[in-house]
N, C-alpha and C positions, 0 to 999 in steps of 0.2 A: 504494500500500500504506500502511496506517495502523496504527501500533503499538497503538492502543487498541481495535482490533476484536477481539472474543473470541467463542468458541463453546464452550458447555459441553455435554458428553456424559456421561451417567451410565448405569451398569448394575449390576445385582445378579447375582452369579454363584453361585446355590445349587448344592449337590451333592445328588444322590439318595442317596448313601451315603458313609460315611467312605472316603477313598482315591479317591473319584470325581474326574473331570476336568470342567472347564468352561472356556469361552472366550467373550470378548466382542470384537467387531470395531469398528474405527473407520476412517472414510474421512477421510484427511488432505488431500485435494485442495484446493489453494489456500492452505494454511497452512504457515508456516515453523517453528513451535515448538509442542510439546505438553508440558504438565505432567500426568502421570498420577499420581493418588493412589489407592492401594489400602489398604483397611482390613479386617482380619479380625475375626471374632467371637471370643468367648472359647473356650478349650479347656483341656484338662487340663495341669496343671503338669508340666514336665519333658519335654513332647513338642513337636514342631514343628506349627505351625498348618497348614503345608502341606509337601508333598514337593517341589513345583515352583511357582515363580512366575517368569514371564518375559514379555517383550514380543517379539513376532515381527513380521515385515514381509512383504508380498507385493504383486505387481502386480495380483492379484485376491484375492477373499476365500476362495479355496479352498486354495491351496498356500502355506504360510508358511515363512519361514526365521528361525531364532533369531537374536537380536541378542545376542552374548556379554556385552557390558557390562550388559545388562538381563536377565540370566538368573541366578536365584538358585540356590544349592546348600545342602544340609543338611550338607555336609562342614564340617570345622572351618576350612578355608582355601579360597580361590577357586583355580580351575585356569585358567591363562592360555589364552585362545582359546575357552573353553567356558562360563565363568561369571564374573560381575562383582561379585557380593556374596554374603554368607553369610546364610541365613535363620536368625535366632536361635531358641533354645529359649524356650518361653513360661513364663509364670507364671499360676497359677489366676486366673480372672476378669478378666484383662487381655488385650485384643486387641492387635494390632500394626498399625502404619501404615507404608507404604512410599511414597516420593515419587520419581518419575523425571522428569527434565527432558530432553527429546529434541529435538535439532536435526533437523527434518524435511527440510531442504534436500537432504540426501544419502540420504534414505530412500525406500523404495517407497511407493506411494499408500496401501495399506491397512496398518494396524497392528492387532495383536490382543494382548489381555492373556490369558494362559493360566495356569491354576493347577490343581494337583492337591492335594486336601486330605490332611492327615495323618490319623492314626488317630482323632482326635476332632473334627476341624474340620467345620463345617457350612455355611459361606458366606463370601463375599468381596464387598465392595462397592467399586466403583471409579468415579472420575470422571476425565475428561480435559478439560483446558482448552486448547483450540486457540487460538493467538494469532499475531500478526504476519502477518495475512492481508490480503486486499483488503477495502476498506470495503464493507459490505453495502448493497445498493440502498436508496435512500430514507433513509439515515442521514446525520446531520450529522457531518462528519469530526472535529469537536471533541468529540463525545459518546462515552461508553463504550457499546458495543452488545453485548448479551448475548443469544444465541439459545439457549434450552434445548431440547434434542432428547432425548426419552426413549424 
């Protein structure tokens, strides 16, 4: 295993309508760490960009279980065992960014980023940087290896 090996996965999660739901899947097989960065578009001041933002895990890409530490809430405080962070209220013409560092060693193989838009949200973009994996075939163990999968 070599700590400089990386894999970048990106996705755009558009919504068909305000309040719609979208999900993007990630296969984490062979990786010990993921950094997931999610960025919203702009939305109306005083509203939430999303009603739900969460990471889930599963043994296959069909049935997923919420990870409470990576589940956002629009309440004013988190609820132990069900949510790990508060989704802030927005300001006009400014999006929001969320960053999650996940230790994959105790997680299921598949991870998904889930989101449900707020009243005026239209999309979310996310990237996952998988790291601490096995060296990729044909790579020099001393070089940074990045595989872009889109």
